[in-house]
Backbone as numpy.savetxt, mean C-alpha at the origin, in Angstrom:
# Nx Ny Nz CAx CAy CAz Cx Cy Cz
0.39 -1.83 0.80 0.36 -0.58 0.80 -1.07 -0.70 0.73
-2.27 -0.38 1.56 -3.66 -0.35 1.08 -3.88 0.68 0.28
-4.70 0.60 -0.85 -4.89 1.08 -1.96 -6.51 0.98 -2.31
-6.83 3.07 -2.90 -8.38 2.22 -3.09 -8.87 3.28 -4.57
-9.35 2.25 -5.11 -9.23 2.45 -6.85 -10.91 2.24 -7.11
-11.24 3.65 -7.39 -12.20 3.89 -7.60 -12.77 4.49 -9.14
-13.38 3.17 -9.77 -13.76 2.78 -11.25 -14.80 1.89 -11.45
-15.66 2.30 -12.10 -16.84 1.50 -12.45 -16.47 0.50 -13.88
-15.87 0.29 -14.32 -15.22 -0.24 -15.66 -15.07 -1.60 -15.06
-15.68 -2.78 -15.03 -15.14 -3.91 -14.51 -13.86 -4.73 -14.89
-14.09 -4.63 -16.19 -12.53 -5.30 -16.83 -11.24 -4.36 -16.65
-11.17 -3.00 -16.53 -10.29 -2.43 -15.98 -9.69 -2.86 -14.43
-11.16 -2.53 -13.91 -10.74 -2.74 -12.27 -9.96 -4.14 -11.95
-10.43 -5.36 -12.48 -10.23 -6.90 -12.17 -8.83 -6.61 -12.81
-8.07 -6.04 -13.81 -6.70 -6.21 -14.56 -6.02 -5.17 -13.45
-6.47 -4.28 -13.26 -5.70 -3.34 -12.28 -5.17 -4.42 -11.00
-6.26 -4.78 -9.97 -6.64 -5.11 -8.84 -5.41 -6.05 -9.02
-5.58 -7.52 -10.09 -4.79 -8.46 -9.90 -3.13 -7.98 -10.05
-2.58 -7.09 -11.29 -1.57 -6.60 -11.43 -0.83 -6.00 -9.97
-2.06 -5.32 -9.25 -1.56 -4.39 -8.03 -0.79 -5.05 -6.77
-2.09 -6.36 -6.73 -1.75 -7.23 -5.69 -0.93 -8.32 -5.95
0.13 -8.28 -7.20 1.08 -9.14 -7.12 2.21 -8.25 -7.00
2.02 -7.15 -6.85 3.23 -5.78 -6.38 2.89 -5.44 -5.43
2.11 -6.56 -4.56 2.18 -6.10 -3.06 1.32 -4.89 -2.27
0.25 -4.57 -3.31 -0.98 -3.61 -2.83 -1.86 -4.48 -2.36
-2.56 -3.85 -1.18 -3.82 -4.40 -0.83 -4.89 -3.31 -1.44
-6.19 -3.71 -2.52 -6.46 -3.18 -3.15 -7.98 -2.82 -3.02
-8.99 -2.04 -2.53 -10.10 -2.20 -2.28 -10.80 -1.38 -3.74
-11.82 -1.79 -3.96 -12.45 -1.39 -5.31 -13.86 -0.55 -5.28
-14.05 0.07 -5.37 -15.56 0.91 -5.41 -15.87 1.27 -7.08
-17.02 1.54 -6.66 -17.98 2.14 -8.36 -18.66 3.28 -8.32
-18.27 3.93 -7.29 -19.20 4.81 -6.88 -18.56 5.81 -5.74
-18.83 7.38 -5.89 -18.06 8.08 -5.13 -18.45 8.00 -3.55
-19.91 7.52 -3.76 -20.71 7.02 -2.16 -20.18 6.07 -1.39
-19.77 5.22 -2.39 -19.09 4.08 -1.94 -17.60 4.13 -1.34
-16.78 5.30 -2.25 -15.50 5.38 -2.13 -15.79 6.47 -0.91
-16.46 7.49 -0.52 -17.10 7.87 0.45 -16.76 6.83 2.27
-17.45 6.01 1.78 -17.98 5.17 2.86 -16.37 4.33 3.50
-15.63 3.99 2.21 -14.73 3.29 1.90 -13.56 4.19 2.97
-13.24 5.57 2.78 -12.41 6.22 3.41 -13.25 6.52 4.61
-14.19 5.90 5.34 -14.41 6.24 6.81 -14.55 5.05 7.27
-14.26 3.94 6.57 -13.78 2.68 7.67 -12.19 2.44 7.42
-11.28 2.45 6.47 -9.91 2.18 6.33 -9.23 3.61 5.95
-7.75 2.90 6.40 -6.55 4.11 5.90 -5.89 3.66 4.84
-5.81 4.71 3.70 -5.09 4.29 2.54 -3.64 5.26 2.65
-2.96 4.01 1.52 -2.09 5.00 1.17 -1.79 6.03 0.06
-2.91 5.39 -1.18 -2.80 6.07 -2.35 -4.40 5.73 -2.89
-4.45 6.63 -3.69 -5.80 6.96 -4.39 -6.05 6.71 -5.71
-6.49 6.06 -6.49 -6.85 6.04 -8.21 -8.08 6.38 -8.47
-8.69 6.86 -9.56 -9.68 7.45 -9.50 -9.84 8.13 -10.64
-11.13 7.44 -11.51 -11.85 7.46 -12.76 -12.23 9.40 -12.41
-12.51 9.95 -13.46 -12.91 11.41 -13.40 -14.99 10.88 -13.40
-15.27 10.13 -14.47 -16.63 10.54 -14.70 -16.99 9.19 -13.85
-17.85 9.17 -13.18 -18.36 7.94 -12.29 -19.90 8.15 -12.48
-20.60 7.11 -12.30 -21.75 6.95 -11.88 -22.96 8.08 -11.34
-22.16 8.46 -10.07 -23.13 9.33 -9.29 -22.53 10.64 -9.36
-21.26 10.74 -10.03 -20.66 12.43 -10.05 -19.40 12.56 -10.51
-19.17 13.45 -10.47 -17.51 13.84 -11.20 -16.10 13.59 -9.97
-15.42 12.85 -10.66 -14.43 12.30 -9.43 -13.90 13.26 -8.88
-13.26 14.46 -10.10 -12.48 15.33 -9.53 -13.12 16.01 -8.72
-14.22 16.54 -8.35 -15.24 17.25 -7.41 -15.05 16.68 -6.09
-14.93 15.59 -6.20 -15.21 14.67 -4.84 -13.36 14.55 -4.10
-12.60 15.00 -5.49 -11.09 14.62 -4.78 -10.68 16.27 -4.34
-11.45 16.94 -4.91 -11.13 18.63 -4.14 -11.70 18.66 -3.15
-13.34 17.72 -2.84 -13.39 17.93 -1.53 -13.17 17.63 -0.20
-12.37 16.22 -0.61 -11.11 15.83 0.10 -9.85 16.42 0.18
-9.43 16.97 -0.32 -8.54 18.22 -0.19 -9.22 18.84 0.85
-10.38 19.63 0.92 -10.64 20.70 1.38 -11.11 19.89 2.69
-11.03 19.00 2.87 -11.41 18.21 4.46 -10.15 17.78 5.49
-9.23 18.40 4.83 -7.86 17.99 5.00 -7.37 16.45 4.67
-8.00 15.96 3.65 -6.96 14.33 3.51 -6.10 14.91 2.28
-4.73 14.25 2.97 -3.51 14.41 1.96 -3.16 13.02 1.40
-4.05 11.91 1.33 -3.30 11.07 0.58 -2.90 11.17 -0.60
-2.31 10.58 -1.53 -2.11 11.00 -2.91 -3.08 10.10 -3.67
-2.99 10.84 -4.89 -4.25 10.54 -5.63 -3.80 10.81 -7.10
-4.08 9.85 -7.46 -3.56 9.31 -9.35 -5.23 9.55 -10.30
-5.24 10.32 -10.87 -6.09 10.15 -11.87 -6.24 9.58 -13.30
-7.37 8.67 -13.35 -7.13 7.76 -14.30 -8.30 8.14 -15.66
-8.39 8.72 -16.87 -9.56 9.06 -17.72 -9.00 8.73 -18.87
-9.82 8.95 -20.20 -9.78 8.30 -21.36 -10.06 10.13 -22.08
-10.19 11.27 -21.29 -10.28 12.51 -21.18 -8.71 12.83 -21.83
-8.25 13.96 -22.66 -7.04 14.01 -23.11 -7.10 15.13 -23.68
-7.54 16.40 -22.80 -7.75 17.95 -23.43 -6.91 18.52 -22.62
-6.05 19.63 -22.44 -4.92 20.13 -22.41 -5.40 21.23 -20.84
-6.89 21.42 -21.10 -7.52 22.53 -20.02 -7.91 21.67 -18.93
-8.46 20.25 -19.17 -8.53 19.44 -18.25 -7.84 18.74 -17.56
-6.57 18.50 -18.32 -5.12 18.58 -17.15 -5.14 18.91 -16.48
-4.66 20.04 -17.07 -4.44 21.73 -15.85 -5.43 21.30 -14.52
-6.99 21.28 -15.06 -7.55 21.44 -13.84 -7.73 20.41 -12.58
-7.20 18.80 -13.38 -7.04 17.81 -12.80 -5.59 18.69 -11.50
-4.61 18.59 -11.94 -3.41 18.96 -11.14 -3.89 19.98 -9.81
-4.73 21.13 -10.78 -4.92 22.34 -9.56 -6.05 21.57 -8.64
-6.91 20.92 -8.93 -7.85 20.28 -8.10 -7.30 18.76 -7.29
-6.14 18.85 -6.98 -5.37 18.01 -6.35 -4.77 16.80 -6.26
-4.89 16.62 -7.94 -4.14 15.30 -8.31 -2.62 15.28 -8.17
-1.77 14.33 -7.58 -0.59 14.06 -7.89 -0.15 13.46 -9.37
-1.33 12.82 -9.51 -0.39 12.45 -11.17 -1.97 12.45 -11.91
-1.55 11.80 -13.46 -2.53 11.75 -14.17 -2.25 10.71 -15.31
-3.09 9.56 -15.65 -2.42 8.55 -16.39 -3.78 8.29 -17.77
-3.47 8.29 -18.67 -4.20 8.22 -19.80 -4.97 7.20 -20.17
-6.13 6.55 -19.75 -6.71 5.10 -20.72 -6.54 4.94 -21.96
-6.43 4.34 -22.34 -6.50 2.78 -21.72 -4.94 2.55 -20.76
-5.39 2.12 -19.63 -4.21 2.43 -18.66 -3.00 1.00 -18.84
-1.58 1.30 -19.08 -1.06 0.18 -19.18 -0.42 -0.32 -17.28
-0.56 -1.60 -17.01 -0.94 -1.76 -15.79 1.00 -1.52 -15.14
1.82 -1.92 -16.07 2.94 -1.82 -15.30 3.27 -0.08 -15.31
2.53 0.97 -16.45 3.24 2.16 -16.25 2.46 2.80 -14.32
1.28 2.14 -14.78 0.42 2.45 -13.18 1.32 2.30 -12.36
1.81 1.36 -12.17 2.64 0.84 -11.16 3.62 1.74 -10.74
4.37 1.94 -12.04 5.89 2.47 -12.08 5.09 4.19 -11.36
4.20 4.84 -12.08 3.73 5.95 -11.34 3.36 6.08 -10.07
2.51 5.12 -9.69 2.36 4.84 -8.19 3.50 5.18 -7.03
4.94 4.47 -7.57 5.67 4.00 -6.53 6.68 5.19 -6.82
6.48 5.96 -7.95 6.84 7.72 -8.11 6.25 8.69 -6.86
5.16 8.21 -6.87 3.90 8.91 -6.34 4.39 8.69 -4.76
4.84 7.26 -4.36 4.70 7.60 -2.80 6.25 7.77 -2.69
7.06 7.69 -3.56 8.53 7.91 -3.43 8.61 9.73 -3.12
7.65 10.14 -3.70 7.84 11.61 -3.30 7.41 12.11 -2.47
6.03 10.85 -1.75 5.03 11.64 -0.61 5.91 11.05 0.74
7.07 10.48 0.75 8.11 10.12 1.78 8.71 11.15 2.12
9.36 12.27 1.02 10.11 13.23 1.29 11.36 13.38 2.03
11.93 11.64 1.66 13.14 11.53 1.78 14.01 11.15 0.20
15.17 11.52 0.32 15.89 11.25 -0.88 16.45 9.44 -0.89
16.54 9.06 0.11 16.67 7.76 0.26 15.64 7.03 1.32
14.43 6.09 0.45 14.01 5.37 1.12 13.76 4.57 2.29
15.31 3.71 1.87 16.12 2.20 2.72 15.60 2.75 3.65
14.82 1.31 4.41 14.45 1.05 5.51 15.56 0.43 6.43
16.09 0.46 7.16 17.51 -0.52 8.27 17.20 -1.01 9.50
16.84 -1.99 9.96 17.25 -2.64 10.84 17.72 -3.78 11.51
18.93 -3.51 12.53 20.05 -4.39 12.59 20.72 -4.89 10.96
20.65 -5.74 10.61 21.27 -6.63 9.06 20.29 -6.44 8.13
18.99 -5.90 8.58 18.13 -6.40 7.61 17.98 -4.84 6.96
17.54 -4.88 5.48 17.40 -3.99 4.64 15.93 -3.84 3.90
15.51 -3.16 3.81 13.97 -2.97 3.18 13.97 -1.82 2.29
13.35 -1.76 0.74 13.33 -1.05 -0.12 11.52 -0.85 -0.65
10.93 0.14 0.40 9.54 -0.25 0.52 9.08 0.32 -1.53
9.61 1.18 -2.16 9.12 1.50 -3.39 9.54 0.15 -4.46
10.87 -0.38 -4.29 11.16 -1.62 -4.61 10.77 -2.61 -4.91
10.38 -2.66 -2.96 9.89 -4.14 -2.76 10.73 -5.06 -2.39
11.99 -4.96 -2.66 13.33 -5.59 -2.35 13.78 -5.37 -0.40
14.22 -7.14 -0.15 14.24 -7.08 1.14 15.99 -7.74 0.87
16.73 -6.97 1.78 18.24 -7.99 1.71 18.64 -8.28 3.51
19.28 -9.36 3.70 19.92 -9.38 4.71 21.56 -9.61 4.96
21.92 -8.28 5.78 23.59 -8.39 5.14 23.89 -8.54 3.74
23.46 -7.36 2.83 23.76 -7.66 2.03 23.07 -8.25 0.82
22.46 -9.77 1.20 22.20 -10.38 0.35 20.37 -10.81 0.48
20.41 -10.62 -1.00 18.84 -10.43 -1.29 17.78 -11.65 -0.64
16.37 -11.31 -0.24 16.07 -12.32 0.91 14.45 -12.80 -0.24
14.06 -13.21 -0.68 12.74 -13.78 -1.71 12.21 -14.04 -0.80
10.76 -12.92 -0.38 9.55 -13.21 0.25 8.35 -13.59 -0.36
7.29 -14.24 0.08 6.03 -13.97 -0.64 5.21 -12.73 -0.25
4.39 -11.71 -1.20 3.65 -11.11 -1.16 3.33 -10.30 0.04
2.58 -11.72 0.79 1.98 -11.35 1.88 2.70 -11.03 3.22
3.51 -11.95 2.93 4.86 -12.11 4.45 5.76 -10.92 4.04
5.60 -10.41 2.75 6.62 -8.95 2.88 5.81 -7.87 3.29
4.40 -7.81 3.26 3.55 -6.60 3.59 3.49 -6.88 4.88
3.40 -7.69 5.44 3.63 -7.91 6.89 5.22 -7.54 7.73
6.19 -7.99 7.00 7.31 -7.27 7.27 7.38 -5.89 7.08
7.05 -5.41 6.18 7.01 -3.84 5.55 6.56 -3.43 6.90
4.89 -3.59 7.49 4.52 -3.15 8.58 5.17 -2.85 9.79
5.19 -4.33 10.42 6.14 -4.42 11.21 7.74 -3.57 11.43
8.15 -3.22 9.83 9.77 -2.40 10.24 9.75 -1.34 10.46
8.52 -0.77 9.83 8.44 1.14 10.16 7.98 0.98 11.38
7.73 0.31 12.03 7.15 0.76 13.33 8.18 -0.23 14.49
9.33 -0.59 14.11 10.26 -1.30 14.77 10.66 -1.16 16.36
10.32 -1.76 17.08 10.50 -1.42 18.50 8.99 -1.24 19.13
8.04 -1.38 18.37 6.84 -0.81 19.20 5.87 -1.80 18.72
5.01 -2.00 19.46 3.62 -3.39 19.86 3.19 -2.88 18.33
2.77 -3.88 17.24 1.94 -3.38 16.54 0.41 -4.15 16.99
-0.47 -3.52 16.92 -2.02 -4.58 17.08 -2.03 -5.22 16.31
-2.79 -6.43 16.55 -3.14 -7.73 15.19 -4.19 -6.60 14.64
-4.83 -6.23 15.05 -6.07 -5.53 13.70 -5.75 -4.39 13.13
-4.45 -3.61 13.71 -3.70 -2.72 12.67 -2.88 -3.44 11.86
-2.51 -4.38 11.82 -1.87 -5.69 11.05 -2.82 -5.46 10.02
-3.94 -6.50 10.26 -4.60 -7.02 9.44 -5.46 -6.04 8.67
-5.83 -4.80 8.76 -6.25 -3.68 8.48 -5.47 -3.25 7.28
-4.08 -3.02 7.26 -2.90 -2.74 6.19 -2.91 -3.96 5.45
-3.17 -5.09 5.59 -2.94 -6.09 4.63 -4.10 -6.66 4.07
-5.22 -6.60 4.07 -6.20 -7.42 3.49 -7.12 -6.18 2.94
-7.76 -6.61 1.65 -8.50 -5.64 1.42 -10.16 -6.22 1.51
-10.95 -5.18 1.50 -12.47 -5.67 1.83 -12.79 -6.94 0.92
-12.52 -7.35 -0.04 -12.68 -8.28 -0.95 -12.06 -9.37 -0.69
-10.91 -9.38 0.07 -10.22 -10.59 0.50 -10.92 -11.63 0.90
-10.85 -13.09 0.53 -11.39 -13.81 2.23 -10.40 -14.46 2.79
-10.67 -14.31 3.71 -9.34 -14.24 5.34 -9.44 -15.39 5.93
-8.87 -16.30 6.09 -9.14 -17.25 7.35 -8.86 -16.90 8.44
-9.27 -17.29 10.00 -9.48 -16.57 10.90 -7.77 -16.64 11.65
-7.20 -17.79 10.97 -5.63 -17.80 11.35 -4.62 -17.29 10.03
-4.93 -16.69 9.78 -4.14 -16.04 8.09 -2.92 -15.60 8.61
-3.27 -14.23 9.81 -2.27 -13.29 9.99 -1.40 -14.63 10.78
-1.49 -15.49 11.63 -0.48 -16.09 12.23 0.41 -16.85 11.65
-0.60 -18.03 10.32 0.22 -18.25 9.41 1.73 -17.77 8.43
1.21 -16.46 8.21 2.18 -15.14 7.50 3.17 -14.92 8.52
2.69 -14.92 9.57 3.99 -14.43 11.23 5.00 -15.78 10.66
4.13 -16.74 10.54 5.14 -18.16 11.24 6.17 -18.40 9.94
5.68 -18.08 8.54 6.72 -18.37 7.66 7.28 -17.43 7.38
6.92 -15.82 8.32 8.04 -14.81 8.15 9.02 -14.98 8.98
8.76 -15.73 10.18 9.46 -15.84 10.89 10.64 -16.85 10.25
10.08 -18.09 9.65 10.83 -18.80 9.53 12.21 -18.37 8.25
11.58 -17.49 7.36 12.71 -16.45 6.30 13.87 -16.04 7.16
13.16 -15.20 8.17 14.06 -14.79 9.39 15.30 -15.54 9.68
14.58 -16.40 10.10 15.49 -17.58 11.22 16.68 -18.12 10.27
16.09 -18.61 8.97 17.00 -19.42 7.88 17.85 -18.23 7.28
17.67 -16.84 7.04 18.37 -16.06 6.43 19.45 -15.03 7.51
19.42 -15.72 8.92 20.38 -15.04 9.73 20.22 -13.83 10.26
18.85 -13.24 9.88 18.41 -11.97 9.87 18.65 -11.58 11.45
19.05 -10.57 12.46 19.05 -10.22 13.30 17.56 -9.52 13.96
16.75 -9.22 13.06 15.54 -8.72 13.56 14.69 -10.18 13.81
13.79 -9.93 15.20 12.73 -11.35 15.03 11.77 -10.78 15.57
10.65 -11.41 15.32 9.15 -11.02 15.42 8.54 -11.83 16.94
8.50 -10.85 17.96 8.03 -11.06 19.62 6.53 -11.36 19.27
5.33 -12.30 19.67 4.23 -12.27 19.82 3.98 -11.57 21.44
3.44 -10.67 21.42 2.83 -9.94 22.68 1.48 -10.50 22.54
1.18 -11.53 23.61 -0.27 -12.03 23.96 -1.32 -11.26 23.93
-2.25 -11.25 23.31 -3.33 -10.71 23.42 -3.57 -9.51 23.02
-2.64 -8.63 21.99 -2.39 -7.44 21.78 -1.59 -7.46 20.28
-0.83 -7.82 19.98 -0.29 -8.09 18.75 1.55 -8.80 18.37
1.98 -7.91 17.86 3.74 -8.15 17.63 4.27 -7.33 17.56
5.51 -7.52 17.61 6.76 -6.59 17.76 7.96 -6.99 16.82
8.51 -6.44 16.34 10.07 -6.19 15.36 10.99 -5.83 16.59
11.80 -6.98 16.98 12.89 -6.12 17.84 14.02 -6.94 17.44
15.24 -6.33 18.06 16.53 -7.21 17.53 16.87 -8.71 18.67
17.66 -9.43 17.96 18.24 -10.45 19.11 19.08 -9.68 20.13
19.32 -10.12 21.02 20.15 -9.76 21.96 21.42 -9.68 21.67
22.12 -10.96 20.70 23.22 -10.49 20.22 23.54 -9.24 19.33
22.22 -8.69 18.47 22.70 -7.68 17.67 22.46 -6.37 18.27
21.80 -6.51 19.78 21.90 -5.87 20.35 23.15 -5.22 21.25
23.99 -5.81 21.46 25.02 -5.66 22.27 26.02 -5.11 21.56
């Protein structure tokens, strides 16, 4: 899930980016509101992590402007301020949650997943396709009820294809979802990920298969036997 982290404290951003990366989030890190605005123009984000006191302004004022402009991306505010009136202003300003610094990355990830569950507006977020099921919040995949262990990158590919199952997903859209601006990505990184994911699906007996649409992208579809 593509995440924008807006904070200028290097130690915190380093720790948060590493922890989120291990949990399947692609994280873009910026240190100013100007950079955050530029990032919003270049990418689509599933969740926003925002510090209040930034070098070029107030993060809460920036969030209010986002909401005024019609952006509904879930937002979690992180701050060392622990004043009741400020916390009330944070929620009234459009934040979905607040976390006091210093931040526990385990708690941060748990709160992010809770926010994402609420934002789906469904009681059961499990995605089913053929004999494959995927829990996008818990990041768990199973085939015919048996857990399937997949590396983080391949899991992100599967998630993006699965929620668009039966439709062609352009290559550029996949890459935008998978990689942050700071990732060093080889020219064939996506193809390698697709190859490995196909191997996992085949060996596990999964009925969904990934088809290459030459020159465009990929599509997740069921095998003929599963469709019959």
